[in-house]
C-alpha positions in Angstrom: -69.1 -8.7 -43.8 -65.7 -9.9 -45.6 -65.0 -12.9 -43.4 -61.7 -13.8 -45.4 -60.2 -10.3 -44.4 -61.4 -10.8 -40.9 -59.7 -14.2 -40.8 -56.5 -13.0 -42.2 -56.3 -10.1 -39.8 -57.0 -12.4 -36.8 -54.2 -14.6 -37.9 -51.7 -11.9 -38.2 -52.5 -10.6 -34.8 -52.4 -14.0 -33.3 -48.9 -14.4 -34.8 -47.9 -11.1 -33.6 -49.2 -11.8 -30.1 -47.3 -15.1 -30.2 -44.1 -13.6 -30.3 -44.7 -10.7 -28.0 -45.9 -13.4 -25.7 -42.5 -15.2 -25.8 -40.6 -12.0 -25.2 -42.9 -10.9 -22.4 -42.4 -14.3 -20.9 -38.8 -14.2 -21.2 -38.3 -10.8 -19.5 -40.9 -12.0 -16.7 -38.7 -15.0 -16.1 -35.4 -12.9 -16.1 -37.0 -10.5 -13.7 -38.1 -13.3 -11.4 -34.8 -15.2 -11.6 -32.8 -11.9 -10.6 -35.6 -11.6 -7.7 -35.0 -15.2 -6.3 -31.2 -14.9 -6.7 -31.3 -11.7 -4.7 -33.4 -13.2 -1.9 -31.3 -16.4 -1.9 -28.0 -14.3 -1.6 -29.5 -12.8 1.5 -30.6 -16.1 3.1 -26.9 -17.3 2.3 -25.3 -14.2 3.7 -27.3 -14.7 6.8 -26.1 -18.3 7.2 -22.5 -17.2 6.7 -22.4 -14.7 9.4 -22.5 -17.5 11.5 -19.3 -19.1 10.2 -15.8 -17.8 11.4 -14.1 -18.0 8.0 -14.1 -14.9 5.9 -13.5 -16.5 2.3 -17.2 -17.7 1.7 -18.1 -14.1 2.4 -15.7 -12.9 -0.2 -17.1 -15.4 -2.9 -20.5 -14.3 -2.1 -19.6 -10.6 -2.5 -17.5 -11.2 -5.7 -20.3 -13.3 -7.5 -23.4 -11.2 -6.3 -23.4 -8.5 -8.9 -21.7 -10.4 -12.0 -24.4 -13.2 -11.5 -27.0 -10.5 -11.6 -25.9 -9.2 -14.9 -25.2 -12.8 -16.2 -28.9 -13.5 -15.8 -29.9 -10.0 -17.5 -27.5 -11.2 -20.4 -29.2 -14.8 -20.7 -32.5 -12.9 -20.8 -31.6 -10.3 -23.1 -29.9 -13.1 -25.7 -33.2 -15.3 -25.5 -35.5 -12.3 -26.1 -33.2 -11.4 -29.0 -33.4 -15.0 -30.5 -37.1 -14.9 -30.2 -37.2 -11.7 -32.2 -34.5 -13.0 -34.7 -36.7 -16.3 -35.3 -39.9 -14.3 -35.7 -38.9 -11.1 -37.3 -35.5 -11.8 -38.5 -34.1 -8.6 -37.7 -31.2 -9.7 -35.6 -28.8 -12.2 -37.3 -28.3 -15.2 -35.0 -24.6 -15.0 -35.3 -24.5 -11.5 -33.6 -26.7 -13.0 -30.7 -24.0 -15.7 -30.2 -21.3 -13.3 -30.2 -23.0 -11.1 -27.8 -23.7 -14.1 -25.5 -20.0 -15.3 -25.4 -18.7 -11.7 -24.8 -20.9 -11.1 -22.0 -19.9 -14.4 -20.4 -16.2 -13.5 -20.8 -16.5 -9.9 -19.5 -18.7 -11.0 -16.5 -16.3 -14.0 -15.7 -13.5 -11.5 -15.9 -15.2 -9.2 -13.6 -16.2 -11.9 -11.0 -12.4 -12.9 -10.9 -11.2 -9.3 -10.5 -13.7 -8.7 -7.7 -12.7 -12.0 -6.2 -9.0 -11.0 -6.2 -10.0 -7.5 -4.5 -11.8 -9.3 -1.8 -8.9 -11.7 -1.2 -6.4 -8.5 -1.0 -8.7 -7.0 1.7 -8.6 -10.5 3.5 -5.0 -11.0 3.3 -3.8 -7.4 4.4 -6.3 -7.2 7.2 -5.3 -8.0 10.8 -8.9 -8.3 11.8 -9.7 -11.0 9.1 -6.7 -13.1 9.2 -4.3 -14.2 11.9 -1.3 -13.3 10.0 -1.8 -10.5 7.7 0.6 -10.3 4.6 2.6 -7.1 4.0 0.3 -4.5 2.3 3.1 -3.5 -0.3 3.4 -7.4 -1.2 -0.2 -8.3 -1.4 -0.8 -5.2 -3.6 1.8 -6.1 -5.9 0.5 -9.6 -6.3 -2.9 -8.1 -6.5 -2.0 -6.0 -9.4 -0.3 -8.7 -11.3 -3.1 -11.0 -11.0 -5.7 -8.2 -12.2 -3.1 -7.5 -15.2 -3.0 -10.9 -16.1 -6.9 -11.3 -15.9 -7.3 -8.4 -18.2 -4.5 -9.4 -20.9 -5.9 -13.0 -21.0 -9.8 -12.0 -21.3 -8.6 -9.2 -24.0 -7.0 -12.0 -26.1 -10.2 -14.3 -25.6 -12.5 -11.4 -26.6 -10.3 -11.0 -29.9 -10.5 -14.5 -30.8 -14.3 -14.5 -30.1 -14.8 -11.5 -32.5 -13.0 -13.2 -35.1 -9.3 -11.5 -34.9 -6.1 -13.8 -35.3 -4.4 -13.9 -31.8 -1.3 -15.0 -33.7 -1.2 -11.8 -35.7 -1.8 -9.7 -32.3 0.9 -11.6 -30.5 3.4 -10.9 -33.4 2.6 -7.3 -33.8 3.1 -7.0 -30.0 6.6 -8.7 -30.3 7.6 -6.0 -33.0 5.8 -3.1 -31.4 7.2 -4.1 -28.0 10.8 -3.3 -29.3 9.7 0.2 -30.6 7.8 0.8 -27.3 10.8 -0.1 -25.2 12.9 2.5 -27.1 10.0 5.1 -27.0 9.2 4.5 -23.2 12.7 3.4 -21.5 11.9 5.8 -18.6 8.5 4.2 -18.1 10.0 0.7 -18.1 12.6 1.5 -15.8 10.1 2.9 -13.4 7.9 -0.2 -13.8 10.9 -2.5 -13.1 12.1 -0.1 -10.3 8.5 -0.7 -8.8 8.8 -4.5 -9.3 12.1 -4.4 -7.3 10.7 -2.7 -4.4 7.8 -5.3 -4.5 10.4 -7.8 -4.4 13.2 -6.7 -2.2 10.8 -4.7 0.0 13.2 -2.1 1.2 10.2 -0.3 2.8 6.4 -0.7 3.1 3.3 1.4 3.3 3.2 3.4 6.5 7.4 3.5 6.8 9.3 6.4 7.6 12.3 6.7 5.2 14.8 9.1 4.2 17.8 9.2 1.7 21.3 10.6 2.4 21.7 11.0 -1.2 18.6 13.0 -2.0 16.3 15.5 -0.3 13.7 12.7 0.6 12.3 12.2 3.9 8.7 11.3 5.0 6.2 8.5 5.3 5.4 6.2 2.4 1.9 6.5 1.4 1.6 4.4 -1.8 3.8 2.5 -3.9 2.6 2.3 -7.6 3.8 0.8 -10.8 5.5 4.1 -12.1 6.0 6.3 -9.0 6.0 6.2 -5.2 4.2 8.8 -3.0 5.7 9.9 0.1 4.1 12.3 2.6 6.9 14.6 3.9 6.9 15.8 7.8 5.2 19.3 6.7 2.5 17.3 5.2 3.3 17.8 1.3 3.1 14.8 -1.0 6.3 13.9 -2.8 6.3 11.8 -5.9 9.3 9.9 -6.6 9.9 8.0 -10.0 10.6 4.2 -9.0 13.8 4.0 -10.9 15.3 6.8 -8.4 15.2 4.0 -5.6 17.8 1.8 -7.7 20.3 4.4 -7.6 20.2 6.1 -4.3 20.9 4.8 -0.8 17.4 4.5 1.5 17.3 4.5 5.1 14.4 3.0 6.9 14.2 4.3 10.3 10.9 2.6 11.0 12.8 -0.8 11.0 15.2 0.3 13.6 15.4 -1.7 16.8 16.5 0.7 19.2 17.0 4.7 19.3 20.5 5.9 20.3 21.5 8.8 22.8 24.7 10.2 21.9 25.6 13.4 23.8 28.7 15.3 24.5 28.7 17.4 27.8 31.4 19.5 29.5 32.4 20.6 32.9 34.6 23.2 34.2 38.4 22.7 34.4 38.3 23.8 38.2 35.7 20.7 38.7 38.3 18.3 37.3 38.6 16.2 40.7 34.8 15.6 40.7 34.8 14.2 37.0 35.5 10.6 38.1 32.7 10.6 40.6 30.4 12.2 38.0 31.0 9.6 35.3 30.5 6.7 37.7 27.0 8.3 38.9 25.9 8.9 35.5 26.7 5.1 34.5 25.1 3.8 37.3 21.9 6.0 36.9 21.8 4.8 33.2 22.2 1.1 34.2 19.2 1.4 36.3 17.1 3.4 34.2 14.1 1.3 33.2 14.1 2.6 29.4 17.5 2.1 28.7 18.6 -1.3 27.2 21.5 -2.6 29.0 22.2 -5.3 26.5 23.2 -2.8 24.0 26.6 -0.6 24.2 26.7 1.8 27.0 29.6 4.3 27.3 30.2 7.1 29.7 33.7 8.2 29.3 36.0 11.2 29.6 36.6 12.3 25.8 38.9 15.2 25.7 40.3 18.5 26.8 38.1 21.1 25.4 38.9 24.9 24.8 36.6 25.7 27.8 35.6 22.4 29.5 36.5 18.9 30.4 34.4 16.9 27.8 32.7 13.6 28.4 30.1 11.7 26.3 27.0 9.7 26.9 26.4 6.9 24.6 23.5 4.5 25.1 20.2 2.9 23.5 16.6 3.2 24.7 14.3 0.3 24.4 11.5 2.3 22.4 11.9 3.4 19.0 9.0 5.8 19.1 10.1 9.2 18.4 7.8 10.9 21.1 8.8 8.5 23.8 12.3 8.6 23.0 12.8 12.4 23.3 10.6 12.2 26.6 13.4 9.4 27.8 16.2 11.7 26.4 15.2 14.8 28.4 14.6 12.7 31.6 18.5 11.4 31.4 19.8 14.8 30.7 18.0 16.4 33.6 19.4 13.6 35.8 22.8 14.3 34.5 22.5 18.2 35.5 21.4 16.8 38.9 24.2 14.5 39.2 26.8 17.3 38.2 25.2 19.9 40.7 25.1 17.3 43.5 29.1 17.2 43.2 29.4 20.7 43.4 30.3 21.1 39.8 29.1 23.1 36.9 28.4 22.7 33.3 31.0 24.8 31.4 30.2 27.4 28.7 33.0 29.1 26.5 35.0 31.5 28.6 38.3 33.4 28.3 40.8 34.0 31.2 42.9 37.4 30.8 46.0 37.3 32.7 47.8 40.8 33.3 51.4 41.1 34.5 51.8 43.6 37.3 55.3 44.7 36.3 54.2 45.6 33.0 55.9 48.9 32.0 52.9 49.7 29.8 50.8 50.0 32.9 53.2 52.6 34.5 
């Protein structure tokens, strides 16, 4: 038997087994670490359920998946380093860049997830005592996410060997060209920014414009356009720059709803008119859904073609559209009852024809 050949074969296989054991051990430690981290997170989550604050839960949820991938990145980089040292198939510089890029991406991902968790908490009435307006918190969240994305992109470019100063200089020159080419897009962007800052309306508000055929409920305020759901359930997409040149009414922020009605009675009921007006005003004063602190007018207005016209001007306490119409209906029915009680009638257009008896045309 050729003992020298056997010894050489055994040493080669021992060397191969040595680095294979290193790789297997690295992967085993990685799997074990992920398993232990998962169990640790479960135990921490059970303990956090006993607390009243929601921020610790947000931090835990934001860190869970990025931490798992971070452990994977460490294990992969370590295994690759073993292969680089033993087989020299992967340059160490590439492994170092991979590790740095992974850390930057996972840290950015963690921060973005944390911003999303904070957005959900601050906008939820069940998770915080004083929830922030949904439009405002959405704007802040988008700004933070955009800032994180830009910063991480610049750091990644620098890590990969690109010159950031050159990128910034190119961005300054390119920004001028982009500004001319995409002025409408920028106008919509700044229009959206003004909506976030001025807050003329929020998500869920009912808006309308006397300048444009716009009326409906705000569903989403984006950076380029705002989506309005019209009352016939159609989506209406409006560029944000439009809101800087039109007037916008926000009925959702009204404090009261107004009842303004004109009513007429017959000319033959003129003697009952003062008592009718007095009874209607007394009825409005005693009505539980009418706000007496607001303007209340029940006055004779003018001599109409077929009626003595008076008007009712008052405000309800509620702003709910359905409740308002129920209140208005109740008041108008009571007005009819008052008019009938005074033996009068609501007028309608009539004409009276007077015929002269001694008219020679009739002979």
